[in-house]
ChimeraX commands (.cxc) that place a marker at each C-alpha (Angstrom):
marker #1 position -83.16,61.23,-13.17 radius 0.5
marker #1 position -85.42,64.23,-12.77 radius 0.5
marker #1 position -87.00,63.44,-16.13 radius 0.5
marker #1 position -88.31,60.13,-14.80 radius 0.5
marker #1 position -90.02,61.92,-11.91 radius 0.5
marker #1 position -91.38,64.70,-14.12 radius 0.5
marker #1 position -92.92,62.23,-16.55 radius 0.5
marker #1 position -94.45,60.25,-13.70 radius 0.5
marker #1 position -95.92,63.37,-12.07 radius 0.5
marker #1 position -97.36,64.44,-15.46 radius 0.5
marker #1 position -98.69,60.92,-16.04 radius 0.5
marker #1 position -97.13,60.53,-19.48 radius 0.5
marker #1 position -95.11,57.78,-21.11 radius 0.5
marker #1 position -91.45,58.58,-21.41 radius 0.5
marker #1 position -88.45,57.62,-23.46 radius 0.5
marker #1 position -84.80,57.92,-22.46 radius 0.5
marker #1 position -81.92,59.16,-24.59 radius 0.5
marker #1 position -78.71,58.11,-22.89 radius 0.5
marker #1 position -75.23,56.74,-23.21 radius 0.5
marker #1 position -74.73,53.09,-22.33 radius 0.5
marker #1 position -73.95,54.03,-18.71 radius 0.5
marker #1 position -77.40,53.17,-17.30 radius 0.5
marker #1 position -77.83,50.11,-19.40 radius 0.5
marker #1 position -78.39,47.18,-18.82 radius 0.5
marker #1 position -78.55,46.60,-15.05 radius 0.5
marker #1 position -80.82,49.47,-14.09 radius 0.5
marker #1 position -83.40,48.64,-16.76 radius 0.5
marker #1 position -83.65,44.95,-15.94 radius 0.5
marker #1 position -81.74,43.54,-18.90 radius 0.5
marker #1 position -79.55,40.50,-18.30 radius 0.5
marker #1 position -75.86,41.24,-17.83 radius 0.5
marker #1 position -73.91,37.97,-18.00 radius 0.5
marker #1 position -70.74,38.92,-16.16 radius 0.5
marker #1 position -68.77,36.11,-17.81 radius 0.5
marker #1 position -68.61,37.96,-21.13 radius 0.5
marker #1 position -70.21,41.40,-20.67 radius 0.5
marker #1 position -67.69,43.82,-19.16 radius 0.5
marker #1 position -69.10,46.27,-16.64 radius 0.5
marker #1 position -68.87,49.98,-17.45 radius 0.5
marker #1 position -65.50,51.43,-16.34 radius 0.5
marker #1 position -64.02,47.98,-15.66 radius 0.5
marker #1 position -61.48,48.44,-18.50 radius 0.5
marker #1 position -62.06,44.80,-19.49 radius 0.5
marker #1 position -62.90,43.19,-22.81 radius 0.5
marker #1 position -65.39,40.43,-23.58 radius 0.5
marker #1 position -62.55,37.86,-23.45 radius 0.5
marker #1 position -61.78,37.59,-19.73 radius 0.5
marker #1 position -59.71,35.21,-17.68 radius 0.5
marker #1 position -61.07,33.87,-14.38 radius 0.5
marker #1 position -59.41,36.68,-12.40 radius 0.5
marker #1 position -60.75,39.29,-14.80 radius 0.5
marker #1 position -64.25,37.83,-14.46 radius 0.5
marker #1 position -63.90,38.09,-10.69 radius 0.5
marker #1 position -62.83,41.73,-11.11 radius 0.5
marker #1 position -65.81,42.30,-13.40 radius 0.5
marker #1 position -68.16,40.84,-10.78 radius 0.5
marker #1 position -66.60,43.09,-8.12 radius 0.5
marker #1 position -66.96,46.21,-10.28 radius 0.5
marker #1 position -70.56,45.21,-11.03 radius 0.5
marker #1 position -71.38,44.81,-7.33 radius 0.5
marker #1 position -69.73,48.12,-6.39 radius 0.5
marker #1 position -71.59,49.88,-9.22 radius 0.5
marker #1 position -74.96,48.44,-8.22 radius 0.5
marker #1 position -74.36,49.22,-4.53 radius 0.5
marker #1 position -73.32,52.77,-5.42 radius 0.5
marker #1 position -76.45,53.35,-7.45 radius 0.5
marker #1 position -78.72,51.67,-4.88 radius 0.5
marker #1 position -77.21,53.24,-1.76 radius 0.5
marker #1 position -75.87,56.60,-2.94 radius 0.5
marker #1 position -77.49,57.82,-6.15 radius 0.5
marker #1 position -81.15,56.75,-6.03 radius 0.5
marker #1 position -81.71,57.55,-2.30 radius 0.5
marker #1 position -80.57,61.14,-2.91 radius 0.5
marker #1 position -83.21,61.59,-5.58 radius 0.5
marker #1 position -85.85,59.98,-3.37 radius 0.5
marker #1 position -84.83,62.39,-0.56 radius 0.5
marker #1 position -85.30,65.35,-2.90 radius 0.5
marker #1 position -88.72,64.01,-3.94 radius 0.5
marker #1 position -89.78,63.60,-0.30 radius 0.5
marker #1 position -88.50,67.09,0.56 radius 0.5
marker #1 position -90.60,68.67,-2.19 radius 0.5
marker #1 position -93.52,66.27,-1.70 radius 0.5
marker #1 position -93.05,64.81,-5.17 radius 0.5
marker #1 position -92.58,61.24,-4.06 radius 0.5
marker #1 position -94.66,59.16,-6.44 radius 0.5
marker #1 position -96.20,55.86,-5.50 radius 0.5
marker #1 position -93.33,54.07,-7.25 radius 0.5
marker #1 position -89.65,53.97,-6.36 radius 0.5
marker #1 position -86.82,55.41,-8.43 radius 0.5
marker #1 position -85.75,51.96,-9.74 radius 0.5
marker #1 position -89.33,51.36,-10.88 radius 0.5
marker #1 position -89.39,54.75,-12.61 radius 0.5
marker #1 position -86.11,53.96,-14.38 radius 0.5
marker #1 position -87.42,50.57,-15.51 radius 0.5
marker #1 position -90.75,52.08,-16.59 radius 0.5
marker #1 position -89.36,53.82,-19.65 radius 0.5
marker #1 position -91.18,52.76,-22.80 radius 0.5
marker #1 position -88.14,53.32,-25.03 radius 0.5
marker #1 position -84.38,53.52,-24.47 radius 0.5
marker #1 position -82.40,55.31,-27.16 radius 0.5
marker #1 position -78.73,54.59,-26.53 radius 0.5
marker #1 position -76.14,56.84,-28.11 radius 0.5
marker #1 position -73.74,53.99,-28.72 radius 0.5
marker #1 position -73.03,51.81,-31.70 radius 0.5
marker #1 position -73.52,48.05,-31.90 radius 0.5
marker #1 position -70.45,47.90,-34.15 radius 0.5
marker #1 position -68.30,49.28,-31.32 radius 0.5
marker #1 position -69.98,47.68,-28.30 radius 0.5
marker #1 position -69.23,44.31,-26.77 radius 0.5
marker #1 position -71.85,41.64,-27.47 radius 0.5
marker #1 position -74.61,41.77,-24.89 radius 0.5
marker #1 position -78.27,40.83,-24.57 radius 0.5
marker #1 position -80.67,43.71,-25.16 radius 0.5
marker #1 position -84.32,44.33,-24.50 radius 0.5
marker #1 position -86.96,44.88,-27.21 radius 0.5
marker #1 position -87.44,48.53,-26.19 radius 0.5
marker #1 position -83.77,49.46,-26.81 radius 0.5
marker #1 position -82.70,51.29,-29.97 radius 0.5
marker #1 position -79.10,52.20,-30.78 radius 0.5
marker #1 position -79.14,55.71,-32.24 radius 0.5
marker #1 position -75.53,56.85,-32.36 radius 0.5
marker #1 position -72.16,55.99,-33.68 radius 0.5
marker #1 position -70.59,55.25,-37.01 radius 0.5
marker #1 position -73.62,53.56,-38.58 radius 0.5
marker #1 position -75.99,56.52,-38.34 radius 0.5
marker #1 position -77.68,57.89,-41.44 radius 0.5
marker #1 position -78.44,61.51,-42.32 radius 0.5
marker #1 position -81.65,62.83,-40.76 radius 0.5
marker #1 position -84.81,62.53,-42.80 radius 0.5
marker #1 position -88.46,63.46,-42.38 radius 0.5
marker #1 position -90.33,61.89,-39.49 radius 0.5
marker #1 position -92.59,58.95,-40.31 radius 0.5
marker #1 position -96.26,59.79,-40.80 radius 0.5
marker #1 position -97.17,57.67,-37.75 radius 0.5
marker #1 position -95.30,60.10,-35.48 radius 0.5
marker #1 position -97.35,63.01,-36.81 radius 0.5
marker #1 position -100.56,61.07,-36.29 radius 0.5
marker #1 position -99.52,60.23,-32.73 radius 0.5
marker #1 position -98.94,63.89,-31.88 radius 0.5
marker #1 position -102.29,64.85,-33.45 radius 0.5
marker #1 position -104.14,62.29,-31.30 radius 0.5
marker #1 position -102.84,63.86,-28.10 radius 0.5
marker #1 position -104.90,66.86,-27.13 radius 0.5
marker #1 position -102.84,68.98,-26.53 radius 0.5
marker #1 position -99.57,67.40,-27.72 radius 0.5
marker #1 position -97.10,66.99,-24.83 radius 0.5
marker #1 position -93.35,66.67,-25.02 radius 0.5
marker #1 position -91.07,67.05,-22.00 radius 0.5
marker #1 position -87.35,67.39,-22.52 radius 0.5
marker link #1:1,2 radius 0.2
marker link #1:2,3 radius 0.2
marker link #1:3,4 radius 0.2
marker link #1:4,5 radius 0.2
marker link #1:5,6 radius 0.2
marker link #1:6,7 radius 0.2
marker link #1:7,8 radius 0.2
marker link #1:8,9 radius 0.2
marker link #1:9,10 radius 0.2
marker link #1:10,11 radius 0.2
marker link #1:11,12 radius 0.2
marker link #1:12,13 radius 0.2
marker link #1:13,14 radius 0.2
marker link #1:14,15 radius 0.2
marker link #1:15,16 radius 0.2
marker link #1:16,17 radius 0.2
marker link #1:17,18 radius 0.2
marker link #1:18,19 radius 0.2
marker link #1:19,20 radius 0.2
marker link #1:20,21 radius 0.2
marker link #1:21,22 radius 0.2
marker link #1:22,23 radius 0.2
marker link #1:23,24 radius 0.2
marker link #1:24,25 radius 0.2
marker link #1:25,26 radius 0.2
marker link #1:26,27 radius 0.2
marker link #1:27,28 radius 0.2
marker link #1:28,29 radius 0.2
marker link #1:29,30 radius 0.2
marker link #1:30,31 radius 0.2
marker link #1:31,32 radius 0.2
marker link #1:32,33 radius 0.2
marker link #1:33,34 radius 0.2
marker link #1:34,35 radius 0.2
marker link #1:35,36 radius 0.2
marker link #1:36,37 radius 0.2
marker link #1:37,38 radius 0.2
marker link #1:38,39 radius 0.2
marker link #1:39,40 radius 0.2
marker link #1:40,41 radius 0.2
marker link #1:41,42 radius 0.2
marker link #1:42,43 radius 0.2
marker link #1:43,44 radius 0.2
marker link #1:44,45 radius 0.2
marker link #1:45,46 radius 0.2
marker link #1:46,47 radius 0.2
marker link #1:47,48 radius 0.2
marker link #1:48,49 radius 0.2
marker link #1:49,50 radius 0.2
marker link #1:50,51 radius 0.2
marker link #1:51,52 radius 0.2
marker link #1:52,53 radius 0.2
marker link #1:53,54 radius 0.2
marker link #1:54,55 radius 0.2
marker link #1:55,56 radius 0.2
marker link #1:56,57 radius 0.2
marker link #1:57,58 radius 0.2
marker link #1:58,59 radius 0.2
marker link #1:59,60 radius 0.2
marker link #1:60,61 radius 0.2
marker link #1:61,62 radius 0.2
marker link #1:62,63 radius 0.2
marker link #1:63,64 radius 0.2
marker link #1:64,65 radius 0.2
marker link #1:65,66 radius 0.2
marker link #1:66,67 radius 0.2
marker link #1:67,68 radius 0.2
marker link #1:68,69 radius 0.2
marker link #1:69,70 radius 0.2
marker link #1:70,71 radius 0.2
marker link #1:71,72 radius 0.2
marker link #1:72,73 radius 0.2
marker link #1:73,74 radius 0.2
marker link #1:74,75 radius 0.2
marker link #1:75,76 radius 0.2
marker link #1:76,77 radius 0.2
marker link #1:77,78 radius 0.2
marker link #1:78,79 radius 0.2
marker link #1:79,80 radius 0.2
marker link #1:80,81 radius 0.2
marker link #1:81,82 radius 0.2
marker link #1:82,83 radius 0.2
marker link #1:83,84 radius 0.2
marker link #1:84,85 radius 0.2
marker link #1:85,86 radius 0.2
marker link #1:86,87 radius 0.2
marker link #1:87,88 radius 0.2
marker link #1:88,89 radius 0.2
marker link #1:89,90 radius 0.2
marker link #1:90,91 radius 0.2
marker link #1:91,92 radius 0.2
marker link #1:92,93 radius 0.2
marker link #1:93,94 radius 0.2
marker link #1:94,95 radius 0.2
marker link #1:95,96 radius 0.2
marker link #1:96,97 radius 0.2
marker link #1:97,98 radius 0.2
marker link #1:98,99 radius 0.2
marker link #1:99,100 radius 0.2
marker link #1:100,101 radius 0.2
marker link #1:101,102 radius 0.2
marker link #1:102,103 radius 0.2
marker link #1:103,104 radius 0.2
marker link #1:104,105 radius 0.2
marker link #1:105,106 radius 0.2
marker link #1:106,107 radius 0.2
marker link #1:107,108 radius 0.2
marker link #1:108,109 radius 0.2
marker link #1:109,110 radius 0.2
marker link #1:110,111 radius 0.2
marker link #1:111,112 radius 0.2
marker link #1:112,113 radius 0.2
marker link #1:113,114 radius 0.2
marker link #1:114,115 radius 0.2
marker link #1:115,116 radius 0.2
marker link #1:116,117 radius 0.2
marker link #1:117,118 radius 0.2
marker link #1:118,119 radius 0.2
marker link #1:119,120 radius 0.2
marker link #1:120,121 radius 0.2
marker link #1:121,122 radius 0.2
marker link #1:122,123 radius 0.2
marker link #1:123,124 radius 0.2
marker link #1:124,125 radius 0.2
marker link #1:125,126 radius 0.2
marker link #1:126,127 radius 0.2
marker link #1:127,128 radius 0.2
marker link #1:128,129 radius 0.2
marker link #1:129,130 radius 0.2
marker link #1:130,131 radius 0.2
marker link #1:131,132 radius 0.2
marker link #1:132,133 radius 0.2
marker link #1:133,134 radius 0.2
marker link #1:134,135 radius 0.2
marker link #1:135,136 radius 0.2
marker link #1:136,137 radius 0.2
marker link #1:137,138 radius 0.2
marker link #1:138,139 radius 0.2
marker link #1:139,140 radius 0.2
marker link #1:140,141 radius 0.2
marker link #1:141,142 radius 0.2
marker link #1:142,143 radius 0.2
marker link #1:143,144 radius 0.2
marker link #1:144,145 radius 0.2
marker link #1:145,146 radius 0.2
marker link #1:146,147 radius 0.2
marker link #1:147,148 radius 0.2
marker link #1:148,149 radius 0.2
view
């Protein structure tokens, strides 16, 4: 969460490397509760009516927890240190230009994704190779090159 604020304060675009925990609700992707199980619901994509109701309940509790407990604490810290940007924490989370999720589409349940989501982990990964030439050109265009981790 601090990375979102740091990137905003520095005025740079940012990418996120994460597990599937923050995805999809917090980034604005659709999450059809009828067949997409919520994180930690212990459900599969083949749910009965009662399981779908449980999934909806877990989804609501998760969203309320993030909205009422997690994000306000970060906004309080930003106000305390006078770092509060003009945008809210949900806007900062949704403002990421790229989401790299350390999960595998072969192991995940089917779900809609956004165009700025790349799956980078799991059983289908390849050995590392040299970076594309375009990445080198991008870093040369920035004066000086900036990377925040």
